[in-house]
Structure formats: structure tokens, C-alpha cells
N, C-alpha and C positions, 0 to 999 in steps of 0.2 A: 523272341530273342534268342540266339544259339548260346549254348555254354562252350566255351573253349575248351577242346579236348587237347590237353597238355601231353606231348609225347614225354616229355620231363618236366617238373616243376619249373616254374619260373625262376625261383630262388636258386636251385641247383643248375640251371643254364647258366644265370650270371655268374655263379661262382666259378664255373668251369670256365666260361667265355672271358671274364674280366681280366685275366693275366695277358701279358703280350708276349707269349712265348712264341708264336708263329713269327712274330717280328724279330725277336732275338735270334731264333734259328736262321732267319732269313741272312740277318747280318753276319752270323757265324758262317753260314754256308759260302757267303761272298769272301769272307776272310779265309775261309780253308781253301776257295778256288785260288785266290791269290797266292797262297802258301805253296798250292800245287803248280803254280806257273812258276814260282821261283826254285821249285825243287823238280822241274821236269826230268832232270837226270834218272830220278826215280822211276819213272814211267817206262813201259816198254818202247822199243822203236817204232813198232806199229802205232802206239798210242800218240807218241810224238809226231809222226808223220800225219796222223788224222787232224790233230790239234793244228799243226801249221796249215794243214790244207783249208781247214774251215776259217780260220782267221784271215787268210790270204783271200779266200772266197768271199768273205763279208767285206773285207777293205776294198775288193775290186768292185764288187756290187755297189757299196754304198759310195763309191768315188764315181760311179757311173761309166766305169771302164768296160764292164761286161754287163748283160742282162741276168735276171736272177735264173738260175736252172731250175727246171721243172721236171727233171726226172722222177722225183718224189713230190707229189702234190702235197701241199700242206695249207690247211684252212685255219683260220682263227674262228673259234666256235664260240667263245664268251670269255668275259672277264669281270671281276668286281673290285671294287676300291674300298679299302678298310683303314682307318687311321692307324698310324705306326707310331714309333717312338722317334725322338729327336727330329720332330717335324717332317717325318717321312710318310709315305703311304704304301701300305702292304697291298700287293695286287696279284692275287692268284688268278690263274688264267687257264683254259683248256683248249687245245689244238686237237684237229683231226687229221690224220695222214691216211693216204692210199696205201695200206699195207700189203695190197697184191703187188705193187710196183718193186718191193723189196726182194732181192736175192736170198736175204737174211734179215731176221728181225733186229740182229745186233747193229746198233748204230751209234754214231758219234752225233752230239747235239751241242750246239754253240747259240747262247743267247747273249746279245749285245744291245744295251741300251744307249743311245746317241741324243743328247741334249740339242734339240733344234737351235734354241737361242743360242747356245754356246758355239755350236758348229757355224752359226751366221755370222758370228763375230770374230772368228779365228782368223788371224791375221795369215796372208799367203807366206808361206816358209820360202827362204830364198834358196837357189840352188845350190849344193854343197861345192865348195872351193876345192880346186885339185890338191892343194898343199895341206889339206886337213889330215890330221893324224889318222893313220889307218886303222888304228886300235881304239879310236874314239866311236862309239855307237850312239845313234841318237836314242834319246829316252822313248820306253814304250808309251803310247797314249794311255791315258787314265780314262775309263768310262765310268758313268754313274752306276751302270750294271754290266757284269761281264763275267759269264758262268759257262763252264764246260762239263758235259756229264757225258757218260758212255752208259747207254742203256738198252734195254730189250723193248721193242714195240710191240705191245699186245695185239691179239688177232683183230680187235675192233678198231685199233688204229688211233684211241684216243690217249693223248699225253697231256698230263697237268704238271705245271710248274707255277712259280710265283717269282716277282722280282719287288723289290722296294725302292722307291723313288721320291724324291722332293716334288714338290707341286710344279708343275709345268708341263711343257709339250715334248713329247719324245718320238723319236723313230725307234722301234723295236725290231732288231733283225734276229730271225729263228733260222739258224742254218742246221741242216741234217745231212749226214753221208754215211753210206755203209761202211763198216769198218774194214781196214785193211787187213787182209788173212795174214797170219804168221808166215806162210809159205806162199808166196806170189807166183801163181803158174805163168808161164812164158805166154805171151800173146793173150792174155786175159783182159777182158773189158775193162776199162776205168770203172771204179766205183761210182753209184748213182748218188746224186746229190739234188736238194733243194734248199731254196731260202724264199723266206716269207718276210717282207716288210710291213709292219703294222704301225700305225701312228696311235699313240695313246696321249690323252689330255688329262693329266693326273690333277684331281682336285686338291684345294687346300684345307684342311680340317683344322688348322690350327690358329689361323690369324683372324677368325671372325667371332664375334661373340653372340651371333645369332644362332637359333637352333639350326641344325642340319643332320643329315644322316648318311651312313655309308650307303653304297650300292645295296638294295634289297637283294636277298637271296632266296630265290624259289628252291627249297630243298626237296629231293626225292625221299632222302632218307636222312634221320639224325640218329647217329650211335655213339654213346657214351663209351669211352675206353677205360680199360682196367689199369693201364699204366702209360706214361708220356711216352711218346714216340722219340726215336733217335733223330739226330739230325739228318742222316741219309733218308730215314722213313718219311719224316715232314717235308724233305724236299720233294719226295714223290707224290705224298698226299698232301698237297698246299691247304687244302680246306680243312684241316684240322686246326682247331682254335683252343688256346687256353691248355694244350698239351693233352687233353683227355676228351675232347669232343669232335667226332669227326663228321662233317657234313658231305652229302653226296648231292651236288647241285643237280636240279631238274635240267634235262637238255633242252627241252623246250616248255612254254609255258602251258602244256597241254596235260590234263588228268582225267583219269577215269574216275566214274562215280564211287567204284570200289577203293579208291584211294584217299589218301588225307591231302589237304592243302595245307602246305607248311612253308611258313614266311619268316624269315630272321633279318635283322638289321640292326645297326648299333646308332645310338642317337648321341649328337655332339653339342656342345655348347650351352648345356642347361647349367643352371645355378645350383647351389648346395649349400647345406648348414652343417658345419662340421664334417665336410666331404660327403654328406648323405644328400641325394636328389629328392624331389617329390614331382614326379612325373605320372602322367594319366595318358593312357594309349587308346583311342576309341577306333574301332574297326567297323565299317559299313559297307556291305555288298550290294553292289548294282547290277543288274541283268539287262542285256540288249534284247528287246521285244522283236516281234516279227515284222513291225514296222521300221527297225532300225533305230527307234528312240529307246533310251535308257530309263529304267525305273527301279525304285527301292526294292531289295530283295530281302535281306535281313541284317541284322548286326549281333554282334558279340557283347558280352559284358565289357565294361572298360577295365583295361589292365593298370593296375597300379603298381609303380616301383618308387617304393619309400622306406622310410625306418622300419614299417612294418611287415614289408614284403622281402625286403633285400637280406642278404645273409650277413651274420655278425662279421665286422671288419671291413664292409664294402666302404670303399672311400674313392671319390673321383679323384681328391688330392693326391691319393697313392697311385693314381693310374688307371684305376678300375674303369671301366666302360659300360654304359647304361646299354642293356640289350631289350629290344622289342622283339617277342616271339609269338606266332599265331600258329596253331595247330588244330585244324576243323576238318572233321569226316565229311565227304562230299555225297554220301549216299541220299542226303535231302536236296541235293541240287540238281534239277533236271538239266539235261544236255544243253549247253548254249554258251555265250559269250559273257563274261563277266568282268568287273571292275570291283578292286576292295580299294576304299579309301581309309587310310589311317591317319587319324589327326592326333599329333603329340602335342600336350600341354605341359609346359613347365610352369608349376603352380607357385613357385618361388618368384620367378621373374615376370610371370604372367604372359609370356611369349608363347605362341603356338605356330606350328607349321603342319602343312596337310601334303602328304604323299598318296601317290596311287601305283597301283599294280594291276595289269589286265592279264588274264587268264582264260583258258577255254576248257569246258568240262565236256568229256565224251562218255556215252553209255558204255 
């Protein structure tokens, strides 16, 4: 039996991650963006042109009036689903761009979420009448998520952001264009742009009484912060939870024997007594043999999350969330393909759920 190597203690981790600050910040950044839209006169003329160009571009692509431009290739790398507040789901995601295609790393980025059910049910709008008041303007559409950033693309081309959406199916549009220079040269080529359309099926973590979990996060690094991030910092680093704990997701489920295997997930739907749960998590590792068949490899001591191990004041009724965390050094793992099975038992209700995560170890 392996002993769990905790990068930080379970109690400290739960205390750090129990708060919903990423969710609140996601809501606040959406509100800030809407305020920015109302106060566009405060933006520079170049920024206003970039905003209008991106919105019109996504309008045209989503309506099928033009194909998505690919001057700037955009790829969806990964995303995770975590329970948010007010019935929403917090969705941090990672994109990769081909930064070699950019004339400059300074770009404008627009993210729009379109509810597929609402779009399908929307009635066809009648054509405008000739005698309509010329000063009357159609109300701007309201989207479940609508956000514009002016950012610098890093050399590696990786960009992380987050959205928060109600359960359902959405088309997420990510549009990026090179920023308009302050002084446009005559006969200069148009700024490059790219649009990615990605479908998200957002789970519902609120309507079920059964045990379920967030998307498990394989972490390359887990780092406590000395102070909470600002709203803008949280926007750039959406894998910061509780305001004081920053996770670097692993780009692939492949680890070296010199590294640690780190797995995090939140558990939902467990019962409580006075706000305190009584949950046990068992981790069992299996390895694929040369013949392709799996066999048991090892296991850790069960992880207990209860009144004795959780920090004082922890309360599910107050909105705190149950965190499962596993940190194991891989030096004793021979190179190969593995699967960790984690069984979650709610000792109060007697319900259980078993999840799995596959990964590879290389020498």
C-alpha cells in the first residue's frame, strides 16, 4: 500500500478551494464586460473598431454567411466542468494558437456562447418596415456569455480563459484578430483573424441527489498563493480556485517517473450532518500488462473527509465543496499505461460512485 504524498494537506486544500471566488469573479468579469460595452466611448477608436469587427465576424460565421477565417489557427486543447453558484457551471478552458502566424502578439479576443436550444426555438424576425422610426434601433441580443479581451499571445501560443453557463448545450465561438495599429499604413494588408466554433455540453450539478463529481483535473503543478488574485489576474489564470490556490493542468495524461501524479476533483450530492459530510475515497491503481490485460498494481490509504479532517467552519450548507485530492510520486511506477480507480463513499447516505482516470508513465 502506498502512502499518499500530499503536496499540501487535505484540510488546507479544502479550506483553500471551498470558496466560490472563481465563480464570483467569472460573474464579475461578465458584468465588467457588459459595462465596457455600455461605455465603449471610453475605448480608443482602434479598440472600438476591433470590437465591432469581431462581433460582426462572429455574427456572420454563426449565421452561415461566411466560413470561419483560418489566418490564425485556433485549437481547443481542453476544458473542465466545476460546480458554480446559482445553478451555473464554471468552465475553465485552454486554447492553443499558432503564434508564428501573427504579425504581432497583440490581439483582440472575443468569446461568445450561444444556447443551442434557445437558438433553435428563436422565431424568425420579420423584415423591417419602411416607415419605421429611423432613430429606433433593434435591441442588441443577449448571450449566456459574451466577453472581449485585449491580450498578448505568449510565445507558446497557449491562452486560458473561463466561462460560466447554465446546464445545456452551447456553441462557443472564439474569435481572435490582430489589433488595429494606431496609425494604419496605406495599402497595409488587413489584420489576420481566426474563429473557432466548439460545442460544449454543460452538465447539471444541482438537480441530482446522486453522488457525482466535477471533471477530474490532472495537475502538473499545484501552488498556494500568498494573496488572492485580482479580477483581471483571475481572468488570465482561470485555474485559480478559492482565490489562493493555482493549478497548472497537465497538457496530456503523460508523466515522467521523476514527477508526481496529482489528481483533483470536487464531489457533489453527498449528505451532511450539520453541514459536515462523512466521505471516504479509495484509490486503486491498475497497470496494463504486455499482453494488454490489466492487473492490480497498488493502492493508497483511503482518504477521509469528515469532522475530524475538515477545517473548522466547513459547511456544505454554506456552499463549501468537498474536494478529493491525490498526490503520488511516480518513482516506484515502471513505465507503462495505468488507470486509477477512485471509489467515493458517502457514509451518511450509503451511496457510492466509482470514477476512473487513465494516464501513462514514461521513464
